[in-house]
C-alpha positions as CSV (number, residue, x, y, z in Angstrom):
1,X,-76.6,-46.2,-147.6
2,X,-73.6,-47.3,-149.5
3,X,-74.2,-48.4,-153.1
4,X,-72.2,-50.6,-155.3
5,X,-71.8,-50.5,-159.1
6,X,-75.3,-50.3,-160.7
7,X,-76.8,-53.0,-162.9
8,X,-79.1,-52.2,-165.7
9,X,-82.9,-52.6,-165.0
10,X,-85.6,-52.2,-167.6
11,X,-88.2,-50.4,-165.4
12,X,-88.1,-49.5,-161.7
13,X,-89.9,-47.3,-159.2
14,X,-87.9,-44.4,-157.8
15,X,-88.7,-42.8,-154.5
16,X,-87.9,-39.1,-155.1
17,X,-86.3,-37.3,-152.2
18,X,-87.5,-33.7,-151.8
19,X,-86.1,-31.7,-148.9
20,X,-85.5,-34.8,-146.9
21,X,-88.9,-36.3,-147.3
22,X,-90.2,-39.1,-149.6
23,X,-92.8,-38.3,-152.2
24,X,-94.9,-40.7,-154.4
25,X,-93.0,-43.2,-156.6
26,X,-92.3,-41.9,-160.1
27,X,-91.6,-44.3,-163.0
28,X,-88.6,-43.9,-165.2
29,X,-87.4,-45.8,-168.2
30,X,-84.2,-47.8,-168.5
31,X,-82.6,-46.9,-165.2
32,X,-80.0,-48.6,-163.1
33,X,-80.5,-50.7,-160.0
34,X,-78.2,-50.3,-156.9
35,X,-77.8,-53.2,-154.5
36,X,-78.1,-52.1,-150.9
37,X,-78.3,-55.5,-149.3
38,X,-81.5,-55.6,-147.4
39,X,-82.6,-52.2,-148.6
40,X,-84.4,-52.2,-152.0
41,X,-85.3,-48.5,-152.1
42,X,-83.5,-46.4,-154.7
43,X,-83.2,-42.7,-154.0
44,X,-83.0,-40.3,-156.9
45,X,-79.7,-38.7,-155.7
46,X,-78.1,-42.2,-155.7
47,X,-78.5,-42.7,-159.4
48,X,-75.6,-42.3,-161.9
49,X,-75.1,-38.9,-163.6
50,X,-78.1,-38.1,-165.7
51,X,-76.1,-38.2,-168.9
52,X,-75.5,-41.9,-168.3
53,X,-79.2,-42.8,-168.0
54,X,-82.4,-42.2,-169.8
55,X,-84.2,-40.7,-166.8
56,X,-85.7,-37.8,-168.7
57,X,-89.1,-39.4,-169.4
58,X,-91.7,-39.3,-166.7
59,X,-94.5,-41.8,-167.4
60,X,-98.1,-41.1,-166.4
61,X,-99.2,-42.9,-163.3
62,X,-101.8,-45.6,-163.5
63,X,-101.7,-45.7,-167.3
64,X,-103.4,-42.3,-167.7
65,X,-107.0,-41.6,-168.4
66,X,-107.1,-40.1,-171.8
67,X,-108.5,-41.5,-175.1
68,X,-106.4,-44.1,-176.9
69,X,-104.2,-42.7,-179.7
70,X,-104.5,-44.0,-183.2
71,X,-101.8,-41.7,-184.7
72,X,-99.1,-39.9,-182.8
73,X,-95.9,-38.4,-184.3
74,X,-92.9,-36.5,-182.9
75,X,-90.4,-36.2,-185.8
76,X,-87.0,-34.6,-185.4
77,X,-86.2,-32.5,-188.5
78,X,-82.6,-32.5,-189.6
79,X,-80.1,-31.5,-188.7
80,X,-80.4,-33.2,-185.3
81,X,-76.7,-33.2,-184.6
82,X,-75.3,-29.7,-185.2
83,X,-71.8,-28.5,-185.3
84,X,-71.4,-24.7,-185.4
85,X,-69.9,-21.6,-183.8
86,X,-71.5,-18.7,-181.9
87,X,-72.6,-16.2,-184.5
88,X,-75.6,-14.5,-183.0
89,X,-78.1,-15.6,-185.7
90,X,-79.6,-18.5,-183.6
91,X,-79.2,-22.2,-183.4
92,X,-82.5,-23.9,-184.1
93,X,-83.9,-27.3,-183.1
94,X,-86.8,-28.4,-185.3
95,X,-89.5,-31.0,-185.0
96,X,-93.0,-31.8,-186.1
97,X,-95.8,-33.0,-183.8
98,X,-99.3,-34.5,-184.5
99,X,-101.7,-36.4,-182.3
100,X,-105.2,-37.8,-183.0
101,X,-107.4,-40.3,-181.1
102,X,-109.3,-43.1,-182.7
103,X,-112.2,-40.8,-183.6
104,X,-109.9,-38.4,-185.5
105,X,-110.0,-35.7,-182.8
106,X,-106.7,-33.7,-182.7
107,X,-104.9,-33.1,-179.4
108,X,-102.3,-30.5,-178.6
109,X,-99.2,-31.4,-176.8
110,X,-96.9,-29.7,-174.3
111,X,-93.1,-29.9,-174.8
112,X,-90.4,-29.5,-172.2
113,X,-86.9,-28.8,-173.4
114,X,-84.2,-29.8,-170.9
115,X,-80.4,-29.9,-170.9
116,X,-78.2,-32.8,-170.0
117,X,-78.7,-32.1,-166.3
118,X,-82.4,-32.4,-166.6
119,X,-83.0,-28.7,-166.0
120,X,-85.9,-27.3,-167.9
121,X,-85.0,-24.5,-170.3
122,X,-88.3,-23.9,-172.2
123,X,-91.8,-25.3,-172.3
124,X,-94.8,-24.5,-174.5
125,X,-97.9,-26.0,-176.0
126,X,-98.0,-27.2,-179.6
127,X,-101.1,-27.6,-181.9
128,X,-101.4,-30.9,-183.7
129,X,-100.3,-31.0,-187.3
130,X,-102.1,-33.1,-190.0
131,X,-102.0,-36.8,-189.4
132,X,-101.0,-37.5,-193.0
133,X,-98.3,-34.9,-193.1
134,X,-95.2,-36.1,-195.0
135,X,-92.1,-34.8,-193.3
136,X,-89.3,-34.1,-195.8
137,X,-87.4,-31.5,-194.0
138,X,-88.1,-28.0,-192.7
139,X,-90.6,-26.2,-195.1
140,X,-88.9,-23.5,-197.2
141,X,-91.8,-21.1,-196.5
142,X,-91.4,-21.2,-192.7
143,X,-89.0,-19.0,-190.8
144,X,-87.2,-20.3,-187.7
145,X,-88.2,-19.1,-184.3
146,X,-91.9,-18.5,-185.1
147,X,-94.7,-20.4,-183.4
148,X,-96.9,-22.1,-186.1
149,X,-100.2,-23.8,-185.6
150,X,-99.6,-26.7,-187.9
151,X,-97.3,-28.9,-185.8
152,X,-94.0,-27.4,-187.0
153,X,-91.8,-26.0,-184.3
154,X,-88.3,-24.6,-184.2
155,X,-86.6,-23.6,-180.9
156,X,-83.6,-21.3,-180.6
157,X,-81.2,-22.9,-178.2
158,X,-78.2,-20.6,-178.8
159,X,-78.7,-18.8,-175.4
160,X,-78.4,-22.2,-173.7
161,X,-75.3,-23.4,-175.4
162,X,-71.7,-23.3,-174.3
163,X,-68.4,-24.2,-176.0
164,X,-68.2,-27.9,-176.5
165,X,-70.9,-30.6,-176.8
166,X,-74.4,-29.6,-175.7
167,X,-77.2,-32.2,-175.3
168,X,-80.9,-31.2,-175.4
169,X,-83.7,-33.5,-174.5
170,X,-87.2,-32.8,-175.9
171,X,-90.1,-34.4,-173.8
172,X,-93.5,-34.1,-175.4
173,X,-96.6,-34.9,-173.3
174,X,-99.6,-35.4,-175.6
175,X,-103.2,-34.6,-174.9
176,X,-103.9,-38.4,-174.9
177,X,-101.5,-38.8,-172.0
178,X,-98.5,-40.2,-173.9
179,X,-94.9,-39.1,-173.3
180,X,-92.5,-39.0,-176.2
181,X,-88.8,-38.3,-176.1
182,X,-86.3,-37.0,-178.6
183,X,-82.6,-35.9,-178.3
184,X,-80.5,-33.3,-180.1
185,X,-76.8,-32.5,-179.9
186,X,-75.1,-29.2,-180.6
187,X,-71.3,-29.0,-180.7
188,X,-70.1,-25.4,-180.4
189,X,-66.6,-24.9,-181.8
190,X,-64.3,-22.0,-180.8
191,X,-63.3,-19.6,-183.5
192,X,-61.6,-16.3,-182.6
193,X,-58.5,-14.3,-183.4
194,X,-56.2,-12.2,-181.3
195,X,-53.1,-10.1,-182.1
196,X,-50.4,-8.4,-180.1
197,X,-49.6,-6.0,-182.9
198,X,-49.8,-2.3,-182.2
199,X,-52.7,-0.3,-183.7
200,X,-50.2,1.8,-185.6
201,X,-47.0,0.3,-187.2
202,X,-44.4,2.4,-188.9
203,X,-42.1,0.8,-191.5
204,X,-39.6,2.1,-194.1
205,X,-40.8,2.7,-197.6
206,X,-40.8,-0.6,-199.6
207,X,-40.2,-2.7,-196.5
208,X,-42.4,-5.6,-195.4
209,X,-44.3,-5.6,-192.1
210,X,-44.5,-8.5,-189.7
211,X,-47.8,-8.8,-187.8
212,X,-48.3,-11.3,-185.0
213,X,-51.6,-13.1,-184.7
214,X,-53.0,-16.0,-182.6
215,X,-55.8,-18.1,-184.0
216,X,-58.1,-20.1,-181.7
217,X,-60.3,-23.0,-182.6
218,X,-59.5,-26.8,-183.0
219,X,-60.9,-27.0,-186.6
220,X,-59.7,-26.2,-190.1
221,X,-59.9,-22.5,-190.7
222,X,-58.7,-19.8,-193.0
223,X,-57.0,-16.5,-192.2
224,X,-58.1,-13.7,-194.6
225,X,-55.8,-10.8,-195.0
226,X,-57.0,-7.4,-196.4
227,X,-54.9,-4.3,-197.2
228,X,-56.9,-1.2,-197.9
229,X,-60.1,-3.2,-198.1
230,X,-58.7,-5.6,-200.7
231,X,-58.1,-9.2,-199.8
232,X,-54.5,-10.0,-200.6
233,X,-54.3,-13.5,-199.2
234,X,-56.1,-16.5,-197.7
235,X,-54.0,-18.8,-195.5
236,X,-55.2,-22.3,-194.6
237,X,-54.7,-23.1,-190.9
238,X,-55.0,-26.7,-189.6
239,X,-57.0,-27.7,-186.6
240,X,-53.8,-28.0,-184.6
241,X,-53.0,-24.3,-185.2
242,X,-54.8,-23.0,-182.2
243,X,-53.6,-20.9,-179.3
244,X,-50.1,-20.4,-180.8
245,X,-48.8,-17.0,-182.0
246,X,-48.0,-16.9,-185.7
247,X,-46.5,-14.2,-187.9
248,X,-47.9,-12.9,-191.1
249,X,-45.7,-10.8,-193.3
250,X,-47.4,-8.0,-195.2
251,X,-45.8,-7.3,-198.5
252,X,-44.1,-3.9,-199.0
253,X,-46.6,-1.1,-199.8
254,X,-46.3,2.3,-201.4
255,X,-45.5,5.3,-199.1
256,X,-48.5,6.5,-197.1
257,X,-51.1,5.1,-194.7
258,X,-52.5,1.6,-195.2
259,X,-55.2,-0.2,-193.4
260,X,-54.7,-3.9,-192.6
261,X,-57.5,-6.3,-191.5
262,X,-57.5,-9.9,-190.6
263,X,-60.3,-12.3,-189.9
264,X,-60.9,-16.1,-189.6
265,X,-63.5,-18.2,-191.5
266,X,-64.4,-21.9,-191.4
267,X,-66.8,-24.3,-193.1
268,X,-69.0,-26.3,-190.8
269,X,-71.7,-28.8,-191.7
270,X,-70.6,-28.5,-195.3
């Protein structure tokens, strides 16, 4: 089949293609319709790239069979759009979940965390939090990365991030057969420093020393210079100063051995 440019369709049934066979229709939200002339079937692999559609929510077939919900919450807790660098301390996505039926019975949920290609990265069950919980940010008494039983959840996504923009889709299936969807973005910036200077540099007494260095990272940053464990300078580098070799001149030092150290720092989400 040869498709033409898609037109937006509010709701449509998709025939999923699995190993060349057709399975049962699966409902998606807000997809795109292709016009194939006399053929009205849309196959999943004919759809636009997944980042161009909201095809991450799978709705229950036949309206489900659970109790009706009187109170369901899935609240993203800030920050939901994160800009950071790799630092090994974790990058955490936070949310709060609660679900009760009309009789006040709580229901746990099951979340699926997926990337922009709809690949599942993590899944787990979540106990319902209090229905009257007021969400004002991440509680100060809770550590990230620990599973709590009161509806608060934080997920470390650093192992699943790469340089650049990362999109994460959170799909929560409640015990009352509802499906809720939230999205987070994590923008990973590059920040590193290289130098072609030799490990040992010999200069004349009272002479300056020129040390080459190459900063990487398209963001404002600072070069910190230390001599003998004392910071002697902090040089502001613009976002355009990335990938190009620069020279830093070390002031003349007294006779003897001296240890020089450089590092880069930046302020993000400040």
